C-alpha positions as CSV (number, residue, x, y, z in Angstrom):
1,M,5.9,-103.6,-60.2
2,E,2.9,-103.8,-62.6
3,K,0.1,-101.3,-62.5
4,K,-3.4,-102.7,-62.1
5,R,-6.0,-101.7,-64.6
6,Q,-8.6,-99.3,-63.5
7,N,-12.1,-100.4,-62.8
8,P,-14.4,-100.0,-65.9
9,L,-17.0,-98.4,-63.7
10,I,-14.6,-95.7,-62.7
11,I,-13.6,-95.2,-66.3
12,A,-17.3,-94.8,-67.3
13,A,-17.9,-92.4,-64.4
14,K,-15.0,-90.3,-65.6
15,A,-16.2,-90.2,-69.2
16,V,-19.7,-89.2,-68.1
17,M,-18.3,-86.6,-65.7
18,L,-16.1,-85.0,-68.4
19,A,-19.1,-84.8,-70.8
20,L,-21.3,-83.2,-68.1
21,T,-18.4,-80.9,-67.0
22,A,-18.1,-79.6,-70.6
23,V,-21.8,-78.8,-70.8
24,Y,-22.7,-77.5,-67.3
25,P,-19.7,-75.8,-65.5
26,L,-17.8,-74.8,-68.6
27,F,-20.7,-73.9,-70.9
28,M,-23.8,-73.1,-69.0
29,V,-22.2,-71.4,-65.9
30,C,-19.5,-69.6,-67.8
31,M,-21.9,-68.4,-70.5
32,S,-24.4,-67.2,-67.9
33,G,-21.5,-65.2,-66.3
34,A,-20.4,-63.9,-69.6
35,G,-23.9,-62.7,-70.4
36,L,-24.1,-60.8,-67.1
37,I,-20.7,-59.2,-67.8
38,Y,-21.7,-58.4,-71.4
39,N,-24.9,-56.7,-70.3
40,K,-23.4,-54.9,-67.3
41,D,-24.6,-51.5,-68.6
42,S,-28.2,-52.6,-68.1
43,Y,-27.7,-55.0,-65.1
44,G,-25.2,-52.9,-63.1
45,S,-21.8,-53.6,-61.7
46,E,-23.1,-55.8,-58.9
47,L,-24.4,-58.4,-61.4
48,A,-21.2,-58.0,-63.5
49,T,-19.3,-59.1,-60.4
50,V,-21.6,-62.0,-60.0
51,G,-20.8,-62.9,-63.6
52,V,-17.1,-62.8,-63.0
53,F,-17.5,-65.1,-60.0
54,L,-19.7,-67.4,-62.0
55,I,-17.0,-67.8,-64.6
56,I,-14.4,-68.4,-61.9
57,S,-16.6,-71.0,-60.2
58,G,-17.2,-72.8,-63.5
59,L,-13.5,-72.9,-64.3
60,V,-12.5,-74.1,-60.8
61,T,-15.2,-76.8,-60.8
62,A,-13.9,-77.9,-64.3
63,L,-10.4,-77.9,-63.0
64,G,-11.5,-80.2,-60.1
65,A,-13.0,-82.6,-62.6
66,V,-9.9,-82.7,-64.7
67,L,-7.7,-83.3,-61.6
68,C,-9.6,-86.4,-60.6
69,L,-8.6,-88.1,-63.9
70,S,-5.2,-88.8,-62.2
71,R,-4.9,-91.8,-59.9
72,R,-2.3,-90.0,-57.7
73,N,-3.0,-88.7,-54.3
74,L,-2.3,-85.0,-54.5
75,P,-4.3,-84.4,-57.7
76,N,-7.3,-86.2,-56.1
77,I,-7.1,-84.2,-52.9
78,L,-6.9,-81.0,-55.0
79,S,-9.8,-82.3,-57.1
80,V,-12.0,-82.5,-54.0
81,V,-11.0,-79.1,-52.8
82,C,-11.4,-77.4,-56.2
83,T,-14.7,-79.1,-57.1
84,L,-16.3,-78.4,-53.7
85,G,-15.0,-74.9,-53.6
86,G,-16.1,-74.1,-57.2
87,L,-19.5,-75.7,-56.7
88,A,-20.1,-73.7,-53.4
89,L,-19.1,-70.5,-55.1
90,C,-21.3,-71.3,-58.1
91,L,-24.4,-72.1,-56.0
92,F,-23.8,-68.9,-53.9
93,M,-23.6,-66.8,-57.0
94,M,-26.7,-68.5,-58.4
95,Y,-28.5,-67.6,-55.2
96,K,-27.5,-64.0,-55.4
97,L,-28.5,-63.8,-59.1
98,C,-31.9,-65.4,-58.5
99,S,-32.6,-63.2,-55.5
100,H,-31.8,-60.1,-57.5
101,A,-33.9,-61.4,-60.5
102,D,-36.9,-62.2,-58.2
103,A,-36.6,-58.8,-56.3
104,A,-36.5,-57.0,-59.7
105,G,-39.4,-59.0,-61.0
106,W,-37.6,-60.3,-64.1
107,T,-39.8,-62.6,-66.2
108,D,-39.6,-64.3,-69.5
109,K,-41.5,-62.1,-71.9
110,F,-43.1,-65.0,-73.7
111,A,-44.0,-67.6,-71.0
112,M,-44.2,-65.0,-68.2
113,T,-42.2,-67.3,-65.9
114,P,-39.6,-65.9,-63.5
115,I,-36.1,-65.6,-65.0
116,S,-34.7,-67.1,-61.8
117,D,-36.2,-70.4,-62.9
118,M,-34.2,-70.3,-66.1
119,Y,-31.0,-69.5,-64.1
120,R,-31.7,-72.4,-61.7
121,A,-32.3,-74.8,-64.7
122,R,-29.0,-73.8,-66.2
123,I,-26.8,-73.8,-63.1
124,M,-28.2,-76.5,-60.8
125,P,-27.2,-79.4,-63.0
126,T,-23.6,-78.5,-62.2
127,I,-24.1,-80.5,-59.0
128,A,-24.0,-83.8,-61.0
129,P,-20.5,-83.5,-62.5
130,A,-19.2,-82.0,-59.3
131,A,-20.6,-84.9,-57.2
132,T,-19.2,-87.4,-59.7
133,A,-15.8,-85.8,-59.5
134,V,-15.8,-85.8,-55.7
135,V,-16.9,-89.5,-55.6
136,V,-14.3,-90.6,-58.2
137,A,-11.5,-88.7,-56.4
138,V,-12.5,-90.1,-52.9
139,V,-12.8,-93.7,-54.3
140,Q,-9.4,-93.3,-55.9
141,L,-7.9,-91.9,-52.7
142,F,-9.2,-94.8,-50.6
143,S,-8.7,-97.6,-53.1
144,Y,-6.8,-100.7,-52.2
145,E,-4.1,-99.9,-54.8
146,A,-3.6,-96.4,-53.4
147,A,-3.3,-97.7,-49.9
148,E,-0.8,-100.3,-51.0
149,E,1.3,-97.7,-52.8
150,R,1.3,-95.5,-49.6
151,R,2.4,-98.6,-47.6
152,R,5.2,-99.4,-50.0
153,R,6.5,-95.8,-49.9
154,R,6.4,-95.8,-46.1
155,L,8.4,-99.1,-46.0
156,R,11.0,-97.7,-48.5
157,R,11.3,-94.5,-46.3
158,Q,11.7,-96.6,-43.2
159,E,14.4,-98.8,-44.9
160,R,16.3,-95.7,-45.8
161,E,16.1,-94.4,-42.2
162,D,17.2,-97.7,-40.8
163,A,20.1,-98.2,-43.1
164,P,23.5,-98.2,-41.4
165,A,25.3,-94.9,-41.5
166,P,28.4,-94.6,-43.7
167,K,31.8,-94.8,-42.1
168,I,33.3,-91.4,-41.4
169,I,36.9,-92.6,-41.1
170,D,38.4,-95.2,-43.3
171,E,40.4,-97.7,-41.2
């Protein structure tokens, strides 16, 4: 049984997704969380908790992206779950952080723009690699090759079940 080569478009999507994952969920989101934790004396324990959850969300989203590199079913299913869960947590923490920043009136001291705009600009692009990971995982789950592999496994299982039982007594 020969493995079919993967579609070049999927390979390119995976490469772009990995590069974007390294920049946004792993660097921007995790570093934003680390900054909140590092400055917890001035920001308070509530924002330090937001920082911890930002780091967790960045790592879980990155894990989802890595899991979709596999062409097997279980890693792709886990990829969708991890990616969507990590992204949801990330966006919720960004909402809490931006709400707090706006309520406290935090602004950039040079441009006098709200700091929440900076957080949105750093964290919102996380949607791109997460969406790419989900699309790649779903395409791989529902590809023709995956469906054929599931059919072959089902047939082998059915053949084992239908095989004649071994004799109990030798005659």
